[in-house]
PyMOL Python script that loads the backbone (N, CA, C, O; Angstrom):
from pymol import cmd

cmd.read_pdbstr("""\
ATOM      1  N   UNK A   1     -67.005 -63.375 -49.626  1.00  0.00           N
ATOM      2  CA  UNK A   1     -66.009 -62.421 -49.141  1.00  0.00           C
ATOM      3  C   UNK A   1     -65.762 -62.629 -47.643  1.00  0.00           C
ATOM      4  O   UNK A   1     -66.666 -62.984 -46.887  1.00  0.00           O
ATOM      5  N   UNK A   2     -64.542 -62.404 -47.254  1.00  0.00           N
ATOM      6  CA  UNK A   2     -64.158 -62.591 -45.864  1.00  0.00           C
ATOM      7  C   UNK A   2     -64.429 -61.317 -45.057  1.00  0.00           C
ATOM      8  O   UNK A   2     -64.287 -60.203 -45.562  1.00  0.00           O
ATOM      9  N   UNK A   3     -64.812 -61.501 -43.822  1.00  0.00           N
ATOM     10  CA  UNK A   3     -65.014 -60.350 -42.936  1.00  0.00           C
ATOM     11  C   UNK A   3     -63.834 -60.172 -41.997  1.00  0.00           C
ATOM     12  O   UNK A   3     -63.858 -59.313 -41.115  1.00  0.00           O
ATOM     13  N   UNK A   4     -62.799 -60.985 -42.188  1.00  0.00           N
ATOM     14  CA  UNK A   4     -61.605 -60.918 -41.353  1.00  0.00           C
ATOM     15  C   UNK A   4     -60.477 -60.273 -42.129  1.00  0.00           C
ATOM     16  O   UNK A   4     -60.231 -60.630 -43.281  1.00  0.00           O
ATOM     17  N   UNK A   5     -59.792 -59.332 -41.517  1.00  0.00           N
ATOM     18  CA  UNK A   5     -58.699 -58.627 -42.172  1.00  0.00           C
ATOM     19  C   UNK A   5     -57.442 -59.479 -42.237  1.00  0.00           C
ATOM     20  O   UNK A   5     -57.121 -60.204 -41.295  1.00  0.00           O
ATOM     21  N   UNK A   6     -56.724 -59.384 -43.370  1.00  0.00           N
ATOM     22  CA  UNK A   6     -55.387 -59.957 -43.439  1.00  0.00           C
ATOM     23  C   UNK A   6     -54.470 -59.021 -42.656  1.00  0.00           C
ATOM     24  O   UNK A   6     -54.894 -57.937 -42.257  1.00  0.00           O
ATOM     25  N   UNK A   7     -53.223 -59.423 -42.433  1.00  0.00           N
ATOM     26  CA  UNK A   7     -52.288 -58.548 -41.710  1.00  0.00           C
ATOM     27  C   UNK A   7     -52.102 -57.223 -42.433  1.00  0.00           C
ATOM     28  O   UNK A   7     -52.072 -56.166 -41.802  1.00  0.00           O
ATOM     29  N   UNK A   8     -51.977 -57.279 -43.770  1.00  0.00           N
ATOM     30  CA  UNK A   8     -51.763 -56.028 -44.508  1.00  0.00           C
ATOM     31  C   UNK A   8     -53.030 -55.175 -44.516  1.00  0.00           C
ATOM     32  O   UNK A   8     -52.943 -53.950 -44.433  1.00  0.00           O
ATOM     33  N   UNK A   9     -54.199 -55.795 -44.613  1.00  0.00           N
ATOM     34  CA  UNK A   9     -55.454 -55.036 -44.522  1.00  0.00           C
ATOM     35  C   UNK A   9     -55.579 -54.364 -43.161  1.00  0.00           C
ATOM     36  O   UNK A   9     -56.083 -53.246 -43.055  1.00  0.00           O
ATOM     37  N   UNK A  10     -55.115 -55.055 -42.122  1.00  0.00           N
ATOM     38  CA  UNK A  10     -55.137 -54.463 -40.781  1.00  0.00           C
ATOM     39  C   UNK A  10     -54.212 -53.244 -40.735  1.00  0.00           C
ATOM     40  O   UNK A  10     -54.554 -52.223 -40.138  1.00  0.00           O
ATOM     41  N   UNK A  11     -53.043 -53.356 -41.365  1.00  0.00           N
ATOM     42  CA  UNK A  11     -52.122 -52.226 -41.430  1.00  0.00           C
ATOM     43  C   UNK A  11     -52.780 -51.045 -42.150  1.00  0.00           C
ATOM     44  O   UNK A  11     -52.674 -49.906 -41.696  1.00  0.00           O
ATOM     45  N   UNK A  12     -53.449 -51.310 -43.254  1.00  0.00           N
ATOM     46  CA  UNK A  12     -54.101 -50.241 -44.021  1.00  0.00           C
ATOM     47  C   UNK A  12     -55.304 -49.684 -43.261  1.00  0.00           C
ATOM     48  O   UNK A  12     -55.554 -48.480 -43.312  1.00  0.00           O
ATOM     49  N   UNK A  13     -56.041 -50.521 -42.569  1.00  0.00           N
ATOM     50  CA  UNK A  13     -57.162 -50.042 -41.746  1.00  0.00           C
ATOM     51  C   UNK A  13     -56.648 -49.094 -40.663  1.00  0.00           C
ATOM     52  O   UNK A  13     -57.238 -48.037 -40.436  1.00  0.00           O
ATOM     53  N   UNK A  14     -55.561 -49.461 -39.999  1.00  0.00           N
ATOM     54  CA  UNK A  14     -54.951 -48.572 -39.000  1.00  0.00           C
ATOM     55  C   UNK A  14     -54.475 -47.276 -39.653  1.00  0.00           C
ATOM     56  O   UNK A  14     -54.623 -46.193 -39.086  1.00  0.00           O
ATOM     57  N   UNK A  15     -53.905 -47.399 -40.847  1.00  0.00           N
ATOM     58  CA  UNK A  15     -53.445 -46.240 -41.607  1.00  0.00           C
ATOM     59  C   UNK A  15     -54.618 -45.309 -41.943  1.00  0.00           C
ATOM     60  O   UNK A  15     -54.484 -44.090 -41.844  1.00  0.00           O
ATOM     61  N   UNK A  16     -55.758 -45.870 -42.335  1.00  0.00           N
ATOM     62  CA  UNK A  16     -56.958 -45.074 -42.622  1.00  0.00           C
ATOM     63  C   UNK A  16     -57.408 -44.303 -41.384  1.00  0.00           C
ATOM     64  O   UNK A  16     -57.666 -43.101 -41.444  1.00  0.00           O
ATOM     65  N   UNK A  17     -57.498 -45.015 -40.264  1.00  0.00           N
ATOM     66  CA  UNK A  17     -57.936 -44.399 -39.002  1.00  0.00           C
ATOM     67  C   UNK A  17     -57.005 -43.246 -38.622  1.00  0.00           C
ATOM     68  O   UNK A  17     -57.451 -42.156 -38.263  1.00  0.00           O
ATOM     69  N   UNK A  18     -55.698 -43.518 -38.711  1.00  0.00           N
ATOM     70  CA  UNK A  18     -54.690 -42.529 -38.347  1.00  0.00           C
ATOM     71  C   UNK A  18     -54.698 -41.337 -39.314  1.00  0.00           C
ATOM     72  O   UNK A  18     -54.686 -40.186 -38.878  1.00  0.00           O
ATOM     73  N   UNK A  19     -54.717 -41.609 -40.606  1.00  0.00           N
ATOM     74  CA  UNK A  19     -54.624 -40.552 -41.617  1.00  0.00           C
ATOM     75  C   UNK A  19     -55.835 -39.633 -41.623  1.00  0.00           C
ATOM     76  O   UNK A  19     -55.701 -38.422 -41.800  1.00  0.00           O
ATOM     77  N   UNK A  20     -57.017 -40.209 -41.429  1.00  0.00           N
ATOM     78  CA  UNK A  20     -58.255 -39.434 -41.508  1.00  0.00           C
ATOM     79  C   UNK A  20     -58.832 -39.111 -40.139  1.00  0.00           C
ATOM     80  O   UNK A  20     -59.909 -38.523 -40.039  1.00  0.00           O
ATOM     81  N   UNK A  21     -58.122 -39.491 -39.091  1.00  0.00           N
ATOM     82  CA  UNK A  21     -58.538 -39.234 -37.712  1.00  0.00           C
ATOM     83  C   UNK A  21     -59.971 -39.697 -37.466  1.00  0.00           C
ATOM     84  O   UNK A  21     -60.797 -38.963 -36.923  1.00  0.00           O
ATOM     85  N   UNK A  22     -60.240 -40.925 -37.877  1.00  0.00           N
ATOM     86  CA  UNK A  22     -61.569 -41.501 -37.681  1.00  0.00           C
ATOM     87  C   UNK A  22     -61.687 -42.003 -36.250  1.00  0.00           C
ATOM     88  O   UNK A  22     -60.713 -42.467 -35.658  1.00  0.00           O
ATOM     89  N   UNK A  23     -62.879 -41.905 -35.710  1.00  0.00           N
ATOM     90  CA  UNK A  23     -63.092 -42.336 -34.332  1.00  0.00           C
ATOM     91  C   UNK A  23     -63.825 -43.674 -34.326  1.00  0.00           C
ATOM     92  O   UNK A  23     -65.010 -43.766 -34.003  1.00  0.00           O
ATOM     93  N   UNK A  24     -63.070 -44.704 -34.696  1.00  0.00           N
ATOM     94  CA  UNK A  24     -63.595 -46.062 -34.677  1.00  0.00           C
ATOM     95  C   UNK A  24     -62.418 -47.012 -34.630  1.00  0.00           C
ATOM     96  O   UNK A  24     -61.320 -46.647 -35.050  1.00  0.00           O
ATOM     97  N   UNK A  25     -62.616 -48.213 -34.134  1.00  0.00           N
ATOM     98  CA  UNK A  25     -61.516 -49.183 -34.134  1.00  0.00           C
ATOM     99  C   UNK A  25     -61.246 -49.675 -35.555  1.00  0.00           C
ATOM    100  O   UNK A  25     -62.176 -49.916 -36.324  1.00  0.00           O
ATOM    101  N   UNK A  26     -59.980 -49.819 -35.891  1.00  0.00           N
ATOM    102  CA  UNK A  26     -59.592 -50.307 -37.220  1.00  0.00           C
ATOM    103  C   UNK A  26     -60.179 -51.685 -37.490  1.00  0.00           C
ATOM    104  O   UNK A  26     -60.485 -52.019 -38.634  1.00  0.00           O
ATOM    105  N   UNK A  27     -60.335 -52.480 -36.446  1.00  0.00           N
ATOM    106  CA  UNK A  27     -60.871 -53.836 -36.597  1.00  0.00           C
ATOM    107  C   UNK A  27     -62.321 -53.834 -37.075  1.00  0.00           C
ATOM    108  O   UNK A  27     -62.808 -54.847 -37.577  1.00  0.00           O
ATOM    109  N   UNK A  28     -63.020 -52.699 -36.922  1.00  0.00           N
ATOM    110  CA  UNK A  28     -64.418 -52.608 -37.362  1.00  0.00           C
ATOM    111  C   UNK A  28     -64.548 -52.416 -38.870  1.00  0.00           C
ATOM    112  O   UNK A  28     -65.650 -52.514 -39.409  1.00  0.00           O
ATOM    113  N   UNK A  29     -63.443 -52.145 -39.554  1.00  0.00           N
ATOM    114  CA  UNK A  29     -63.494 -51.951 -41.005  1.00  0.00           C
ATOM    115  C   UNK A  29     -63.339 -53.323 -41.663  1.00  0.00           C
ATOM    116  O   UNK A  29     -62.242 -53.880 -41.695  1.00  0.00           O
ATOM    117  N   UNK A  30     -64.428 -53.856 -42.179  1.00  0.00           N
ATOM    118  CA  UNK A  30     -64.358 -55.161 -42.831  1.00  0.00           C
ATOM    119  C   UNK A  30     -63.730 -54.990 -44.217  1.00  0.00           C
ATOM    120  O   UNK A  30     -63.881 -53.937 -44.835  1.00  0.00           O
ATOM    121  N   UNK A  31     -63.030 -56.010 -44.707  1.00  0.00           N
ATOM    122  CA  UNK A  31     -62.331 -55.903 -45.987  1.00  0.00           C
ATOM    123  C   UNK A  31     -63.215 -55.507 -47.166  1.00  0.00           C
ATOM    124  O   UNK A  31     -62.759 -54.824 -48.083  1.00  0.00           O
ATOM    125  N   UNK A  32     -64.495 -55.939 -47.145  1.00  0.00           N
ATOM    126  CA  UNK A  32     -65.362 -55.649 -48.286  1.00  0.00           C
ATOM    127  C   UNK A  32     -66.335 -54.498 -48.036  1.00  0.00           C
ATOM    128  O   UNK A  32     -67.211 -54.250 -48.865  1.00  0.00           O
ATOM    129  N   UNK A  33     -66.203 -53.797 -46.922  1.00  0.00           N
ATOM    130  CA  UNK A  33     -67.064 -52.652 -46.639  1.00  0.00           C
ATOM    131  C   UNK A  33     -66.720 -51.494 -47.573  1.00  0.00           C
ATOM    132  O   UNK A  33     -65.549 -51.239 -47.855  1.00  0.00           O
ATOM    133  N   UNK A  34     -67.743 -50.802 -48.044  1.00  0.00           N
ATOM    134  CA  UNK A  34     -67.556 -49.645 -48.901  1.00  0.00           C
ATOM    135  C   UNK A  34     -66.888 -48.525 -48.106  1.00  0.00           C
ATOM    136  O   UNK A  34     -67.270 -48.252 -46.968  1.00  0.00           O
ATOM    137  N   UNK A  35     -65.890 -47.881 -48.710  1.00  0.00           N
ATOM    138  CA  UNK A  35     -65.185 -46.804 -48.013  1.00  0.00           C
ATOM    139  C   UNK A  35     -65.871 -45.446 -48.183  1.00  0.00           C
ATOM    140  O   UNK A  35     -65.927 -44.653 -47.243  1.00  0.00           O
ATOM    141  N   UNK A  36     -66.395 -45.180 -49.393  1.00  0.00           N
ATOM    142  CA  UNK A  36     -66.906 -43.841 -49.689  1.00  0.00           C
ATOM    143  C   UNK A  36     -68.393 -43.854 -49.987  1.00  0.00           C
ATOM    144  O   UNK A  36     -68.965 -44.884 -50.345  1.00  0.00           O
ATOM    145  N   UNK A  37     -69.016 -42.675 -49.831  1.00  0.00           N
ATOM    146  CA  UNK A  37     -70.445 -42.556 -50.071  1.00  0.00           C
ATOM    147  C   UNK A  37     -71.230 -42.825 -48.802  1.00  0.00           C
ATOM    148  O   UNK A  37     -70.672 -42.856 -47.705  1.00  0.00           O
ATOM    149  N   UNK A  38     -72.541 -43.018 -48.965  1.00  0.00           N
ATOM    150  CA  UNK A  38     -73.414 -43.163 -47.792  1.00  0.00           C
ATOM    151  C   UNK A  38     -73.308 -44.535 -47.129  1.00  0.00           C
ATOM    152  O   UNK A  38     -73.728 -44.706 -45.985  1.00  0.00           O
ATOM    153  N   UNK A  39     -72.749 -45.511 -47.842  1.00  0.00           N
ATOM    154  CA  UNK A  39     -72.553 -46.846 -47.275  1.00  0.00           C
ATOM    155  C   UNK A  39     -71.198 -46.917 -46.557  1.00  0.00           C
ATOM    156  O   UNK A  39     -70.368 -46.018 -46.702  1.00  0.00           O
ATOM    157  N   UNK A  40     -70.983 -47.965 -45.800  1.00  0.00           N
ATOM    158  CA  UNK A  40     -69.680 -48.207 -45.183  1.00  0.00           C
ATOM    159  C   UNK A  40     -69.190 -47.075 -44.314  1.00  0.00           C
ATOM    160  O   UNK A  40     -69.892 -46.621 -43.410  1.00  0.00           O
ATOM    161  N   UNK A  41     -67.958 -46.613 -44.596  1.00  0.00           N
ATOM    162  CA  UNK A  41     -67.353 -45.566 -43.768  1.00  0.00           C
ATOM    163  C   UNK A  41     -67.891 -44.174 -44.085  1.00  0.00           C
ATOM    164  O   UNK A  41     -67.758 -43.265 -43.265  1.00  0.00           O
ATOM    165  N   UNK A  42     -68.488 -43.993 -45.242  1.00  0.00           N
ATOM    166  CA  UNK A  42     -69.084 -42.697 -45.586  1.00  0.00           C
ATOM    167  C   UNK A  42     -68.075 -41.591 -45.848  1.00  0.00           C
ATOM    168  O   UNK A  42     -68.366 -40.420 -45.606  1.00  0.00           O
ATOM    169  N   UNK A  43     -66.894 -41.945 -46.337  1.00  0.00           N
ATOM    170  CA  UNK A  43     -65.878 -40.945 -46.629  1.00  0.00           C
ATOM    171  C   UNK A  43     -66.247 -40.171 -47.894  1.00  0.00           C
ATOM    172  O   UNK A  43     -67.032 -40.649 -48.713  1.00  0.00           O
ATOM    173  N   UNK A  44     -65.672 -38.966 -48.050  1.00  0.00           N
ATOM    174  CA  UNK A  44     -66.007 -38.132 -49.208  1.00  0.00           C
ATOM    175  C   UNK A  44     -64.768 -37.811 -50.040  1.00  0.00           C
ATOM    176  O   UNK A  44     -63.684 -38.331 -49.775  1.00  0.00           O
ATOM    177  N   UNK A  45     -64.933 -36.952 -51.048  1.00  0.00           N
ATOM    178  CA  UNK A  45     -63.836 -36.646 -51.979  1.00  0.00           C
ATOM    179  C   UNK A  45     -62.662 -35.953 -51.290  1.00  0.00           C
ATOM    180  O   UNK A  45     -61.517 -36.137 -51.701  1.00  0.00           O
ATOM    181  N   UNK A  46     -62.920 -35.176 -50.269  1.00  0.00           N
ATOM    182  CA  UNK A  46     -61.830 -34.534 -49.508  1.00  0.00           C
ATOM    183  C   UNK A  46     -61.028 -35.617 -48.796  1.00  0.00           C
ATOM    184  O   UNK A  46     -59.800 -35.548 -48.739  1.00  0.00           O
ATOM    185  N   UNK A  47     -61.717 -36.609 -48.256  1.00  0.00           N
ATOM    186  CA  UNK A  47     -61.036 -37.736 -47.613  1.00  0.00           C
ATOM    187  C   UNK A  47     -60.164 -38.487 -48.619  1.00  0.00           C
ATOM    188  O   UNK A  47     -59.061 -38.920 -48.287  1.00  0.00           O
ATOM    189  N   UNK A  48     -60.665 -38.642 -49.857  1.00  0.00           N
ATOM    190  CA  UNK A  48     -59.867 -39.312 -50.895  1.00  0.00           C
ATOM    191  C   UNK A  48     -58.571 -38.544 -51.128  1.00  0.00           C
ATOM    192  O   UNK A  48     -57.499 -39.145 -51.206  1.00  0.00           O
ATOM    193  N   UNK A  49     -58.661 -37.226 -51.239  1.00  0.00           N
ATOM    194  CA  UNK A  49     -57.461 -36.408 -51.463  1.00  0.00           C
ATOM    195  C   UNK A  49     -56.477 -36.543 -50.308  1.00  0.00           C
ATOM    196  O   UNK A  49     -55.279 -36.721 -50.527  1.00  0.00           O
ATOM    197  N   UNK A  50     -56.972 -36.461 -49.095  1.00  0.00           N
ATOM    198  CA  UNK A  50     -56.106 -36.605 -47.919  1.00  0.00           C
ATOM    199  C   UNK A  50     -55.460 -37.983 -47.884  1.00  0.00           C
ATOM    200  O   UNK A  50     -54.273 -38.120 -47.588  1.00  0.00           O
ATOM    201  N   UNK A  51     -56.250 -38.991 -48.188  1.00  0.00           N
ATOM    202  CA  UNK A  51     -55.761 -40.359 -48.182  1.00  0.00           C
ATOM    203  C   UNK A  51     -54.724 -40.583 -49.277  1.00  0.00           C
ATOM    204  O   UNK A  51     -53.705 -41.232 -49.042  1.00  0.00           O
ATOM    205  N   UNK A  52     -54.975 -40.050 -50.472  1.00  0.00           N
ATOM    206  CA  UNK A  52     -54.025 -40.187 -51.580  1.00  0.00           C
ATOM    207  C   UNK A  52     -52.688 -39.538 -51.224  1.00  0.00           C
ATOM    208  O   UNK A  52     -51.631 -40.082 -51.544  1.00  0.00           O
ATOM    209  N   UNK A  53     -52.729 -38.384 -50.568  1.00  0.00           N
ATOM    210  CA  UNK A  53     -51.509 -37.703 -50.144  1.00  0.00           C
ATOM    211  C   UNK A  53     -50.775 -38.535 -49.093  1.00  0.00           C
ATOM    212  O   UNK A  53     -49.555 -38.687 -49.155  1.00  0.00           O
ATOM    213  N   UNK A  54     -51.517 -39.065 -48.140  1.00  0.00           N
ATOM    214  CA  UNK A  54     -50.913 -39.884 -47.080  1.00  0.00           C
ATOM    215  C   UNK A  54     -50.305 -41.162 -47.656  1.00  0.00           C
ATOM    216  O   UNK A  54     -49.242 -41.598 -47.214  1.00  0.00           O
ATOM    217  N   UNK A  55     -50.977 -41.765 -48.641  1.00  0.00           N
ATOM    218  CA  UNK A  55     -50.457 -42.979 -49.290  1.00  0.00           C
ATOM    219  C   UNK A  55     -49.163 -42.663 -50.019  1.00  0.00           C
ATOM    220  O   UNK A  55     -48.208 -43.437 -49.965  1.00  0.00           O
ATOM    221  N   UNK A  56     -49.132 -41.520 -50.705  1.00  0.00           N
ATOM    222  CA  UNK A  56     -47.905 -41.131 -51.413  1.00  0.00           C
ATOM    223  C   UNK A  56     -46.761 -40.933 -50.430  1.00  0.00           C
ATOM    224  O   UNK A  56     -45.632 -41.356 -50.680  1.00  0.00           O
ATOM    225  N   UNK A  57     -47.060 -40.289 -49.320  1.00  0.00           N
ATOM    226  CA  UNK A  57     -46.043 -40.001 -48.311  1.00  0.00           C
ATOM    227  C   UNK A  57     -45.501 -41.272 -47.660  1.00  0.00           C
ATOM    228  O   UNK A  57     -44.290 -41.418 -47.495  1.00  0.00           O
ATOM    229  N   UNK A  58     -46.390 -42.185 -47.291  1.00  0.00           N
ATOM    230  CA  UNK A  58     -45.965 -43.383 -46.576  1.00  0.00           C
ATOM    231  C   UNK A  58     -45.477 -44.504 -47.496  1.00  0.00           C
ATOM    232  O   UNK A  58     -44.498 -45.180 -47.180  1.00  0.00           O
ATOM    233  N   UNK A  59     -46.146 -44.703 -48.620  1.00  0.00           N
ATOM    234  CA  UNK A  59     -45.865 -45.870 -49.462  1.00  0.00           C
ATOM    235  C   UNK A  59     -45.197 -45.538 -50.796  1.00  0.00           C
ATOM    236  O   UNK A  59     -44.827 -46.444 -51.542  1.00  0.00           O
ATOM    237  N   UNK A  60     -45.037 -44.238 -51.107  1.00  0.00           N
ATOM    238  CA  UNK A  60     -44.371 -43.857 -52.345  1.00  0.00           C
ATOM    239  C   UNK A  60     -45.209 -44.091 -53.590  1.00  0.00           C
ATOM    240  O   UNK A  60     -44.662 -44.219 -54.686  1.00  0.00           O
ATOM    241  N   UNK A  61     -46.533 -44.148 -53.439  1.00  0.00           N
ATOM    242  CA  UNK A  61     -47.440 -44.390 -54.566  1.00  0.00           C
ATOM    243  C   UNK A  61     -48.167 -43.087 -54.885  1.00  0.00           C
ATOM    244  O   UNK A  61     -48.778 -42.477 -54.008  1.00  0.00           O
ATOM    245  N   UNK A  62     -48.097 -42.668 -56.143  1.00  0.00           N
ATOM    246  CA  UNK A  62     -48.833 -41.478 -56.560  1.00  0.00           C
ATOM    247  C   UNK A  62     -50.172 -41.904 -57.129  1.00  0.00           C
ATOM    248  O   UNK A  62     -50.236 -42.655 -58.102  1.00  0.00           O
ATOM    249  N   UNK A  63     -51.241 -41.418 -56.516  1.00  0.00           N
ATOM    250  CA  UNK A  63     -52.598 -41.646 -57.008  1.00  0.00           C
ATOM    251  C   UNK A  63     -53.118 -40.281 -57.440  1.00  0.00           C
ATOM    252  O   UNK A  63     -53.381 -39.416 -56.606  1.00  0.00           O
ATOM    253  N   UNK A  64     -53.261 -40.098 -58.732  1.00  0.00           N
ATOM    254  CA  UNK A  64     -53.670 -38.800 -59.268  1.00  0.00           C
ATOM    255  C   UNK A  64     -55.182 -38.608 -59.148  1.00  0.00           C
ATOM    256  O   UNK A  64     -55.959 -39.529 -59.401  1.00  0.00           O
ATOM    257  N   UNK A  65     -55.585 -37.394 -58.757  1.00  0.00           N
ATOM    258  CA  UNK A  65     -57.017 -37.113 -58.712  1.00  0.00           C
ATOM    259  C   UNK A  65     -57.533 -37.132 -60.151  1.00  0.00           C
ATOM    260  O   UNK A  65     -56.834 -36.712 -61.073  1.00  0.00           O
ATOM    261  N   UNK A  66     -58.723 -37.607 -60.330  1.00  0.00           N
ATOM    262  CA  UNK A  66     -59.295 -37.704 -61.664  1.00  0.00           C
ATOM    263  C   UNK A  66     -58.922 -38.974 -62.410  1.00  0.00           C
ATOM    264  O   UNK A  66     -59.408 -39.201 -63.518  1.00  0.00           O
ATOM    265  N   UNK A  67     -58.064 -39.808 -61.823  1.00  0.00           N
ATOM    266  CA  UNK A  67     -57.703 -41.076 -62.454  1.00  0.00           C
ATOM    267  C   UNK A  67     -58.940 -41.985 -62.444  1.00  0.00           C
ATOM    268  O   UNK A  67     -59.582 -42.161 -61.408  1.00  0.00           O
ATOM    269  N   UNK A  68     -59.261 -42.551 -63.593  1.00  0.00           N
ATOM    270  CA  UNK A  68     -60.459 -43.389 -63.682  1.00  0.00           C
ATOM    271  C   UNK A  68     -60.365 -44.645 -62.818  1.00  0.00           C
ATOM    272  O   UNK A  68     -61.390 -45.244 -62.495  1.00  0.00           O
ATOM    273  N   UNK A  69     -59.162 -45.051 -62.440  1.00  0.00           N
ATOM    274  CA  UNK A  69     -58.989 -46.216 -61.566  1.00  0.00           C
ATOM    275  C   UNK A  69     -59.315 -45.924 -60.108  1.00  0.00           C
ATOM    276  O   UNK A  69     -59.477 -46.853 -59.317  1.00  0.00           O
ATOM    277  N   UNK A  70     -59.415 -44.651 -59.738  1.00  0.00           N
ATOM    278  CA  UNK A  70     -59.645 -44.297 -58.332  1.00  0.00           C
ATOM    279  C   UNK A  70     -60.906 -44.936 -57.766  1.00  0.00           C
ATOM    280  O   UNK A  70     -60.933 -45.345 -56.605  1.00  0.00           O
ATOM    281  N   UNK A  71     -61.946 -45.021 -58.583  1.00  0.00           N
ATOM    282  CA  UNK A  71     -63.193 -45.626 -58.115  1.00  0.00           C
ATOM    283  C   UNK A  71     -62.935 -47.063 -57.694  1.00  0.00           C
ATOM    284  O   UNK A  71     -63.444 -47.515 -56.667  1.00  0.00           O
ATOM    285  N   UNK A  72     -62.143 -47.785 -58.487  1.00  0.00           N
ATOM    286  CA  UNK A  72     -61.826 -49.173 -58.149  1.00  0.00           C
ATOM    287  C   UNK A  72     -60.847 -49.267 -56.986  1.00  0.00           C
ATOM    288  O   UNK A  72     -60.999 -50.126 -56.118  1.00  0.00           O
ATOM    289  N   UNK A  73     -59.844 -48.391 -56.961  1.00  0.00           N
ATOM    290  CA  UNK A  73     -58.835 -48.417 -55.902  1.00  0.00           C
ATOM    291  C   UNK A  73     -59.476 -48.183 -54.535  1.00  0.00           C
ATOM    292  O   UNK A  73     -59.157 -48.877 -53.569  1.00  0.00           O
ATOM    293  N   UNK A  74     -60.375 -47.212 -54.455  1.00  0.00           N
ATOM    294  CA  UNK A  74     -60.959 -46.809 -53.177  1.00  0.00           C
ATOM    295  C   UNK A  74     -62.326 -47.441 -52.903  1.00  0.00           C
ATOM    296  O   UNK A  74     -63.095 -46.918 -52.096  1.00  0.00           O
ATOM    297  N   UNK A  75     -62.635 -48.554 -53.563  1.00  0.00           N
ATOM    298  CA  UNK A  75     -63.927 -49.205 -53.349  1.00  0.00           C
ATOM    299  C   UNK A  75     -64.066 -49.728 -51.927  1.00  0.00           C
ATOM    300  O   UNK A  75     -65.084 -49.499 -51.274  1.00  0.00           O
ATOM    301  N   UNK A  76     -63.047 -50.430 -51.448  1.00  0.00           N
ATOM    302  CA  UNK A  76     -63.130 -51.079 -50.132  1.00  0.00           C
ATOM    303  C   UNK A  76     -61.726 -51.192 -49.537  1.00  0.00           C
ATOM    304  O   UNK A  76     -60.730 -50.903 -50.200  1.00  0.00           O
ATOM    305  N   UNK A  77     -61.669 -51.608 -48.303  1.00  0.00           N
ATOM    306  CA  UNK A  77     -60.378 -51.856 -47.654  1.00  0.00           C
ATOM    307  C   UNK A  77     -59.597 -52.892 -48.456  1.00  0.00           C
ATOM    308  O   UNK A  77     -58.384 -52.764 -48.624  1.00  0.00           O
ATOM    309  N   UNK A  78     -60.277 -53.898 -48.941  1.00  0.00           N
ATOM    310  CA  UNK A  78     -59.635 -54.956 -49.703  1.00  0.00           C
ATOM    311  C   UNK A  78     -59.004 -54.424 -50.998  1.00  0.00           C
ATOM    312  O   UNK A  78     -57.848 -54.727 -51.289  1.00  0.00           O
ATOM    313  N   UNK A  79     -59.754 -53.636 -51.772  1.00  0.00           N
ATOM    314  CA  UNK A  79     -59.214 -53.124 -53.039  1.00  0.00           C
ATOM    315  C   UNK A  79     -58.090 -52.127 -52.802  1.00  0.00           C
ATOM    316  O   UNK A  79     -57.110 -52.101 -53.547  1.00  0.00           O
ATOM    317  N   UNK A  80     -58.229 -51.305 -51.764  1.00  0.00           N
ATOM    318  CA  UNK A  80     -57.188 -50.328 -51.452  1.00  0.00           C
ATOM    319  C   UNK A  80     -55.908 -51.015 -50.992  1.00  0.00           C
ATOM    320  O   UNK A  80     -54.820 -50.667 -51.449  1.00  0.00           O
ATOM    321  N   UNK A  81     -56.029 -51.976 -50.100  1.00  0.00           N
ATOM    322  CA  UNK A  81     -54.828 -52.658 -49.601  1.00  0.00           C
ATOM    323  C   UNK A  81     -54.157 -53.464 -50.711  1.00  0.00           C
ATOM    324  O   UNK A  81     -52.929 -53.527 -50.767  1.00  0.00           O
ATOM    325  N   UNK A  82     -54.951 -54.086 -51.604  1.00  0.00           N
ATOM    326  CA  UNK A  82     -54.374 -54.824 -52.731  1.00  0.00           C
ATOM    327  C   UNK A  82     -53.577 -53.881 -53.632  1.00  0.00           C
ATOM    328  O   UNK A  82     -52.464 -54.203 -54.049  1.00  0.00           O
ATOM    329  N   UNK A  83     -54.149 -52.726 -53.925  1.00  0.00           N
ATOM    330  CA  UNK A  83     -53.481 -51.752 -54.798  1.00  0.00           C
ATOM    331  C   UNK A  83     -52.166 -51.276 -54.164  1.00  0.00           C
ATOM    332  O   UNK A  83     -51.133 -51.227 -54.832  1.00  0.00           O
ATOM    333  N   UNK A  84     -52.211 -50.931 -52.891  1.00  0.00           N
ATOM    334  CA  UNK A  84     -51.008 -50.437 -52.208  1.00  0.00           C
ATOM    335  C   UNK A  84     -49.947 -51.546 -52.168  1.00  0.00           C
ATOM    336  O   UNK A  84     -48.771 -51.285 -52.418  1.00  0.00           O
ATOM    337  N   UNK A  85     -50.355 -52.765 -51.859  1.00  0.00           N
ATOM    338  CA  UNK A  85     -49.410 -53.866 -51.772  1.00  0.00           C
ATOM    339  C   UNK A  85     -48.725 -54.115 -53.125  1.00  0.00           C
ATOM    340  O   UNK A  85     -47.534 -54.424 -53.171  1.00  0.00           O
ATOM    341  N   UNK A  86     -49.470 -53.982 -54.207  1.00  0.00           N
ATOM    342  CA  UNK A  86     -48.908 -54.213 -55.551  1.00  0.00           C
ATOM    343  C   UNK A  86     -47.993 -53.080 -56.018  1.00  0.00           C
ATOM    344  O   UNK A  86     -47.085 -53.313 -56.816  1.00  0.00           O
ATOM    345  N   UNK A  87     -48.220 -51.860 -55.533  1.00  0.00           N
ATOM    346  CA  UNK A  87     -47.503 -50.699 -56.065  1.00  0.00           C
ATOM    347  C   UNK A  87     -46.545 -50.003 -55.108  1.00  0.00           C
ATOM    348  O   UNK A  87     -45.828 -49.092 -55.522  1.00  0.00           O
ATOM    349  N   UNK A  88     -46.512 -50.405 -53.840  1.00  0.00           N
ATOM    350  CA  UNK A  88     -45.694 -49.694 -52.850  1.00  0.00           C
ATOM    351  C   UNK A  88     -44.204 -49.784 -53.181  1.00  0.00           C
ATOM    352  O   UNK A  88     -43.722 -50.792 -53.697  1.00  0.00           O
ATOM    353  N   UNK A  89     -43.497 -48.706 -52.871  1.00  0.00           N
ATOM    354  CA  UNK A  89     -42.077 -48.604 -53.167  1.00  0.00           C
ATOM    355  C   UNK A  89     -41.210 -48.660 -51.922  1.00  0.00           C
ATOM    356  O   UNK A  89     -39.994 -48.837 -52.007  1.00  0.00           O
ATOM    357  N   UNK A  90     -41.843 -48.509 -50.761  1.00  0.00           N
ATOM    358  CA  UNK A  90     -41.080 -48.501 -49.509  1.00  0.00           C
ATOM    359  C   UNK A  90     -41.534 -49.608 -48.583  1.00  0.00           C
ATOM    360  O   UNK A  90     -41.000 -49.751 -47.483  1.00  0.00           O
TER     361      UNK A  90
END
""", "prot")
cmd.dss("prot")
cmd.show_as("cartoon", "prot")
cmd.util.cbc("prot")
cmd.orient("prot")
């Protein structure tokens, strides 16, 4: 796995920082770092809801709470950016 962000991963990392008001540089989020739980960024279910709303607002993608794919979508910066890139409408 690469530790360097693609341009779109960098855009999504900046989006994460902005949407969740995280106090860290976007460049510190490696593509394969875990986003939720005690590893990686340590985000929680409230963060998922906020992020899903922000993604819908900015990219036109509806991510429903309780969707079994959410675990895969929000695994890492890489999986999240891939999902948004494949499904974005704007």
